C-alpha positions as CSV (number, residue, x, y, z in Angstrom):
1,X,46.9,-76.8,14.0
2,X,49.1,-79.5,12.8
3,X,50.9,-78.6,9.5
4,X,51.7,-81.2,6.7
5,X,55.1,-82.7,5.6
6,X,55.5,-81.8,2.0
7,X,57.9,-82.9,-0.8
8,X,58.0,-80.7,-4.2
9,X,59.7,-81.5,-7.1
10,X,61.7,-78.1,-7.9
11,X,62.8,-78.6,-11.4
12,X,64.7,-75.9,-13.0
13,X,65.4,-72.6,-11.3
14,X,63.6,-71.0,-14.3
15,X,60.5,-72.0,-12.6
16,X,60.9,-69.1,-10.2
17,X,60.5,-66.5,-13.0
18,X,57.2,-68.1,-14.7
19,X,53.9,-69.9,-13.8
20,X,54.6,-73.4,-15.0
21,X,53.1,-76.8,-14.7
22,X,55.6,-77.3,-11.7
23,X,54.1,-74.1,-10.2
24,X,50.5,-75.4,-10.7
25,X,51.6,-78.7,-8.9
26,X,53.2,-76.9,-5.8
27,X,50.3,-74.7,-5.2
28,X,47.8,-77.7,-4.7
29,X,49.7,-79.0,-1.6
30,X,49.4,-75.7,0.3
31,X,48.1,-76.2,3.8
32,X,44.7,-74.6,4.3
33,X,45.9,-72.7,7.3
34,X,49.2,-70.6,6.8
35,X,52.1,-71.9,9.1
36,X,53.9,-70.4,11.8
37,X,57.1,-71.1,10.2
38,X,58.6,-73.3,7.6
39,X,61.5,-75.7,7.7
40,X,62.9,-76.4,4.4
41,X,65.3,-79.4,3.4
42,X,66.6,-78.7,0.0
43,X,69.0,-80.7,-2.3
44,X,71.4,-77.8,-2.8
45,X,72.7,-77.4,0.9
46,X,75.0,-80.3,1.7
47,X,77.4,-80.2,4.7
48,X,79.5,-82.4,7.0
49,X,77.1,-82.7,9.9
50,X,73.5,-81.3,10.1
51,X,73.1,-77.5,10.3
52,X,70.2,-75.2,10.7
53,X,70.2,-71.5,9.6
54,X,69.9,-69.2,12.3
55,X,69.9,-65.9,10.6
56,X,67.1,-63.1,11.4
57,X,67.3,-62.4,7.9
58,X,68.5,-65.3,5.6
59,X,69.9,-64.1,2.4
60,X,68.8,-65.1,-1.1
61,X,71.3,-67.4,-2.6
62,X,71.7,-67.7,-6.4
63,X,73.5,-71.0,-6.5
64,X,73.4,-71.6,-10.2
65,X,75.2,-70.1,-13.3
66,X,74.3,-69.6,-17.0
67,X,70.7,-68.3,-16.4
68,X,69.0,-65.1,-17.5
69,X,69.9,-61.9,-15.6
70,X,66.2,-61.7,-14.3
71,X,66.7,-64.8,-12.3
72,X,69.7,-63.4,-10.4
73,X,67.7,-60.4,-9.6
74,X,65.2,-62.3,-7.7
75,X,65.1,-61.9,-4.0
76,X,62.9,-63.6,-1.3
77,X,63.3,-61.3,1.8
78,X,61.5,-63.4,4.3
79,X,62.4,-63.4,8.1
80,X,64.4,-66.0,9.8
81,X,63.5,-67.6,13.0
82,X,66.6,-67.7,15.2
83,X,64.5,-68.6,18.5
84,X,63.1,-71.5,16.7
85,X,66.3,-72.6,15.4
86,X,67.9,-72.3,19.0
87,X,64.8,-74.3,20.2
88,X,65.7,-77.2,17.6
89,X,69.3,-77.3,18.6
90,X,68.5,-77.3,22.2
91,X,66.3,-80.5,21.4
92,X,68.6,-82.1,18.9
93,X,72.2,-82.0,20.0
94,X,73.2,-83.4,16.5
95,X,71.8,-80.3,14.7
96,X,73.9,-77.0,14.8
97,X,73.1,-73.4,14.1
98,X,74.6,-71.7,11.0
99,X,75.0,-68.2,9.9
100,X,76.7,-69.1,6.6
101,X,73.8,-70.0,4.6
102,X,70.5,-68.5,3.7
103,X,67.9,-69.8,1.3
104,X,69.2,-71.5,-1.9
105,X,67.2,-71.8,-5.0
106,X,65.7,-75.2,-3.7
107,X,63.9,-73.2,-1.2
108,X,63.3,-69.7,-2.6
109,X,62.0,-70.6,-6.1
110,X,59.2,-72.6,-4.6
111,X,58.4,-70.0,-1.8
112,X,58.2,-67.1,-4.3
113,X,55.0,-68.9,-5.8
114,X,53.8,-70.5,-2.5
115,X,54.1,-67.4,-0.2
116,X,54.8,-64.5,-2.3
117,X,54.3,-62.0,0.5
118,X,57.7,-63.4,2.1
119,X,56.2,-62.9,5.6
120,X,56.4,-66.4,7.0
121,X,59.7,-67.1,8.7
122,X,61.8,-69.7,6.9
123,X,64.5,-72.1,8.3
124,X,66.8,-74.3,6.1
125,X,68.1,-77.5,7.3
126,X,71.1,-79.2,5.7
127,X,71.7,-82.5,4.4
128,X,74.6,-84.2,6.1
129,X,76.8,-85.9,3.3
130,X,77.9,-88.5,5.7
131,X,74.3,-89.6,6.7
132,X,72.7,-92.8,5.1
133,X,69.4,-92.6,3.5
134,X,68.0,-94.5,6.4
135,X,69.6,-92.1,9.0
136,X,67.7,-89.0,6.7
137,X,64.4,-90.9,7.3
138,X,65.2,-90.9,11.0
139,X,66.2,-87.2,10.9
140,X,62.7,-86.8,9.6
141,X,61.1,-88.7,12.4
142,X,63.0,-86.9,14.9
143,X,61.5,-83.4,13.8
144,X,58.1,-84.7,13.3
145,X,57.1,-82.9,16.4
146,X,57.5,-79.4,14.7
147,X,54.3,-80.1,12.5
148,X,52.4,-79.8,15.9
149,X,53.9,-76.5,16.6
150,X,52.6,-75.0,13.5
151,X,55.8,-75.6,11.3
152,X,55.4,-76.7,7.6
153,X,58.1,-79.1,6.9
154,X,59.1,-78.8,3.1
155,X,61.5,-81.2,1.2
156,X,62.7,-79.8,-2.2
157,X,64.4,-81.9,-4.7
158,X,63.4,-84.4,-7.5
159,X,62.5,-88.1,-7.4
160,X,64.5,-88.5,-10.9
161,X,67.3,-86.3,-11.6
162,X,69.5,-87.0,-14.4
163,X,70.3,-83.9,-16.3
164,X,73.2,-85.6,-18.2
165,X,70.7,-88.2,-19.7
166,X,68.2,-85.7,-20.7
167,X,70.8,-83.3,-22.5
168,X,72.0,-86.4,-24.5
169,X,68.7,-87.6,-25.5
170,X,66.0,-84.9,-24.5
171,X,63.3,-86.9,-26.4
172,X,63.8,-90.0,-24.5
173,X,62.8,-93.0,-24.3
174,X,63.1,-93.0,-20.4
175,X,61.5,-96.2,-19.5
176,X,64.0,-96.5,-16.6
177,X,62.6,-93.2,-15.3
178,X,59.1,-94.3,-15.3
179,X,60.0,-97.8,-13.7
180,X,61.8,-96.0,-10.8
181,X,59.4,-93.4,-10.2
182,X,56.4,-95.9,-10.1
183,X,58.5,-98.0,-7.7
184,X,59.0,-95.5,-5.5
185,X,55.3,-94.2,-5.6
186,X,54.1,-97.6,-4.9
187,X,56.4,-98.0,-1.8
188,X,55.2,-94.5,-0.6
189,X,51.6,-95.6,-0.7
190,X,52.3,-98.6,1.4
191,X,54.4,-96.5,3.9
192,X,57.4,-99.0,2.9
193,X,60.1,-96.6,4.0
194,X,62.5,-99.4,4.1
195,X,62.4,-99.9,0.5
196,X,62.7,-96.1,-0.6
197,X,65.7,-95.9,1.9
198,X,67.2,-98.9,0.1
199,X,66.5,-97.2,-3.4
200,X,69.7,-98.5,-5.2
201,X,67.9,-101.9,-5.2
202,X,64.9,-100.5,-7.2
203,X,64.9,-101.0,-11.0
204,X,66.3,-97.9,-12.7
205,X,68.0,-96.5,-9.8
206,X,71.4,-96.2,-11.3
207,X,70.2,-93.8,-14.1
208,X,67.3,-92.1,-12.0
209,X,69.5,-91.3,-8.9
210,X,73.1,-91.0,-10.3
211,X,73.7,-88.7,-7.0
212,X,71.5,-88.9,-3.8
213,X,71.4,-85.0,-3.0
214,X,67.9,-84.4,-5.0
215,X,66.2,-87.7,-3.8
216,X,67.2,-87.3,0.0
217,X,64.7,-84.7,0.7
218,X,62.0,-87.1,-0.1
219,X,63.3,-89.3,2.6
220,X,63.3,-86.6,5.2
221,X,59.5,-86.0,4.4
222,X,58.7,-89.7,4.6
223,X,60.3,-89.8,8.0
224,X,58.3,-86.8,9.2
225,X,55.1,-88.5,8.3
226,X,52.6,-90.4,10.7
227,X,50.9,-93.4,10.2
228,X,47.5,-91.9,10.2
229,X,48.6,-89.3,7.8
230,X,46.7,-88.9,4.6
231,X,49.1,-89.2,1.5
232,X,48.5,-87.1,-1.6
233,X,50.5,-87.5,-4.4
234,X,50.7,-86.1,-8.1
235,X,50.3,-88.7,-10.8
236,X,51.8,-87.4,-13.9
237,X,52.9,-90.0,-16.5
238,X,56.8,-90.4,-16.8
239,X,56.7,-89.6,-20.6
240,X,60.2,-87.9,-20.0
241,X,62.6,-87.1,-17.2
242,X,61.0,-83.7,-16.6
243,X,57.5,-85.3,-16.4
244,X,58.7,-88.0,-14.1
245,X,60.4,-85.7,-11.6
246,X,57.3,-83.4,-11.2
247,X,55.9,-86.0,-8.7
248,X,55.2,-84.1,-5.6
249,X,53.4,-85.2,-2.3
250,X,52.4,-84.3,1.0
251,X,51.5,-86.3,4.3
252,X,49.0,-84.4,6.3
253,X,46.5,-85.1,9.1
254,X,43.0,-86.4,8.2
């Protein structure tokens, strides 16, 4: 059975420790049938070139600092899928295997809640820092075939991600965040992927996306969608950066 392509707003690593509105949001996008494997594109693995984890047992990477000790003790001991990774690399000579990475918190903080038994193989795909946004869309398009082989495609990031602005003024206003979020949501609903790939032209983009890494997984998932997919999207009011960045979505077969 075909698996969906899902983009989840991962928020703070602290979501791994508690059941929060973020977690409730993620769980509504779980497919009815458990996937054969999961391929995750996270904001937190950027490389020169495109790499895929080929570890038989990917390590849990605690790629953050300044959080409670309990967060560093969390592990997600899922299996990897080295044979699937090799198959992907054979079909796509621009993707190379890597044993130097595992699962960063953009992946495991979600999966702890989505598949707590850690019994589904997980691969992580890197973001090539030299790729354009349009090339990230095209990468998603090129890997769309995995959905028909039972692989859930998971993007993990945030549509709006500007921690500095929130630290300076945690109570807002964040009109620019709401404006940008709504423009992206409108473009997605119309499958206008050209607009979301050229996001710097959207109103509020300079503040909403000061750096691209959290936004790019959305483009990968958009590329992995099909014209006849059903789009489901959360519709949180953008009263703050945190609310705005909670927008998650899925593309799945009708």
